[in-house]
N, C-alpha and C positions, 0 to 999 in steps of 0.2 A: 288230128283226127279224133273223132269221138268214137268210142267204141262200147259194147255191150258185153258184160260179164255174165256168164251162167254158170252155176255150180251143178254137180251131179249129172254130168253129161254122158257117161258111159252107156246109158241105155233109157228106155222109157221116154218121159215127157223131155227131160233135159237133152236127149240126143236129138229127138225130132225138132226141138225148139231150136237147137243150135244150127241145123240144117236149114231150117225156114228162114232165119234171120240172116244167115250168111247168103242163101239163093236170092235173097231180098236186097242184098248188097250191102248189108251192115257188117262191120267189122266186129267178130265175135272173139272173146277169150273164154274157151270152154274148159272148165276145171272139173276133174274127177280123179278118184284114186287109179282108176284104169283108163289111161288116156288112149289106148290102142284104137277102140272103135272110132273115135273121133279123128286120129292120126291116118287112119286107113282111108277116111274120105278124101284126103290130100285136097281140101278145099282152100282156094287162095284166100278167102275171107275169114278164115278160122286159124287161130293160134291156140295151142294147147300145151300143157305139161301136167305131170301127175301131181295131184293136189288132194290131200286129205283135210277137210275142213277143221278136223279136231287136232291137227298137228301144228304145234308152235314153230317148228323150223320150216313147213310148208308155208305158213302164213308169213313168215319173214321173206321166202321166196316171192310171194305175191306183192308184199310191200316194195320190194326191189323192182318189181315189173312195173308197178304203178308209177314209180318215180321216173321211168324212161318213156313211158308210153302215153302221156297226155291225158285227156279228159275222158271220163267215164260217163256215157249217156244214161245207162241203167244198169243196175244190179239186180239179178233175178236169183234170189236165195232158193234154189230147188233141190239142193242135196239133202237127204234125208234118211235116217236109220230107222227100220221098222222092226220091232220085236212082239211076237205073239207068243205069251208065256203066262200061265197063271201067276198071280202076283206073289203068292206065298213061295213059289218056285224060282222067282226071279232073283238074282244075287244083287248085292248092292253095286258090283262092278258092271253088271249088265244094264241096270237102271241108269246108272251114271253114263254109260256110253251112248246111250240114247240121248241124253241131254248134251253130251259133249258135241254131237253133231247138230241136233235139231235146235238147240237153244244157244249154247255157249259159242259154238261154231259161227251160227248166224250173226250173233253180237259181235264177234271179234272181226268178221270180215266186213260187216257193215261199218264198224268203226274205221277200218283201214281205208274204205273205198270213199266215205263220205267226203273228205278233202279234196277229192278229184272230181267233184261232181259240181255241176252249176245249179243255180236257183231252180231250173227247170228239169232237173235230174229226178229219176225215179227209182227207188228202192222197193221192189216187189218180192215179198216173201211167200212162198208156196206152203200153206198149211193145209188142214184137212178138217172136214166136217166133224171128225171125231173131237176136235178141240172146241167145237161151239158148245156153249152152255145150253142144255135142254134138248141137244141133238140126240140121236139114237146112239147107244154106247154098246161096245162089244167086249166080252169078257176076254182077258189076255192082252189088252191093249193099254194097260195102266200106264206104262212108261211112255208109249209112243203118243196116245192121245193127249195126256197131261201135257207132255212137250209141246205138242202143237197148239194147245191153248195158250201155253206161255208166250209164244211169239206173236200171237194176236194182240195180246196187251202190251207187249214191247212195241209193236207197230204203232199203236195208239199213242204211247209214251213218247216215241220219237218224232212223230208227226206234231206233237204239242211242242216239244222242245226245239224244232227246227221251223216252225210255221212262219217266222219272220224272214228267213233266209234261204229257205229250201235246203236240200231237195224234199220231194214229196215221199211219203211213206205209205204203202197199202199192203194188204194180204189178201190171198185168194184161199178160201176154205173150200178145198175140192172133195167132192163125193168120190165114189168109187171109179177109177180109170184102169182100164185093162193094160197093166204093165208087168214086167217081170216081178217087181217087188210085191205087187198084190197076189201074184200067183205062188210066190214063195210063202208069203203069210197065209194065205187061204187057198190051198189047192183045189182046183175045180170050179171056183167061183167065176162067174162071167159077169163083168161090169158093162154098164150100158154105154160106155163112152171109150173110144180108143185113144191111145197115147197121142197120136197125130192130130186127132180132133181137139183134144185139149190143149196140145201144144200151139195150134193156131189161135185159140182164144187167149192164152196166155201172152202170146206174142203181140197181138193187137193191144191187150190192156197194158202190157210193159211199155209199149211205145206211145200210148195215147190216155191211158187212164188217169195219170197225174194231172191233165188238164181240167178233169171234173171232179176228181176224188183225192182226199188226203186224209190219212188216219182211219181209213175205211177198211172194214172187213166185209168182203163180198163171199156170199155162199154160192158156189158153183155146183150145183148139184140138181138133177131132175127128179130126185127122189124126195118124199116128205117122211117124217119130219127131218 
């Protein structure tokens, strides 16, 4: 049986997305450092284990799981690390830690999963409007927004490399969504979109977007620029 992998599922979009997919009858592997919120759902269509995308040993655990569990219909790279700190105060370690999750983790997991996907499979990476060249930028997000720009180009490159065999690769550059991560980075800011509203959009695109799109960056934001 085919299943869908979602990363970053302890809260926000990833948590709501896992529930939506499972309630719609899809088998879901929900991966997050804190697996308790998903485990507490006790949903028959969801499997989970503690998983840090930047951990080599955790990625080996995922590799073992993949060998035993058949085909992957879609991979949704949703896990992310956000740092809001002035550039001159950001340590090398902090800057690298953002890239370990948002870029290197995405690349490593994608490499593991591709062999288990068919030509109609879909790798969907959740990025940010902050990674779009020419979009509004915010001080303090030098590590986060630049990492989100990197995975957009990465998506385009993989779509080109696998265009003859599949799977398809797309990315969604999201505007502000009301999540715990946003609240931590920008206390008091109110986003125009809820986590569940965005999760519904992401689910539909993950399941169907590859039929019409490949190597595309979709800007999912109601604000301009």
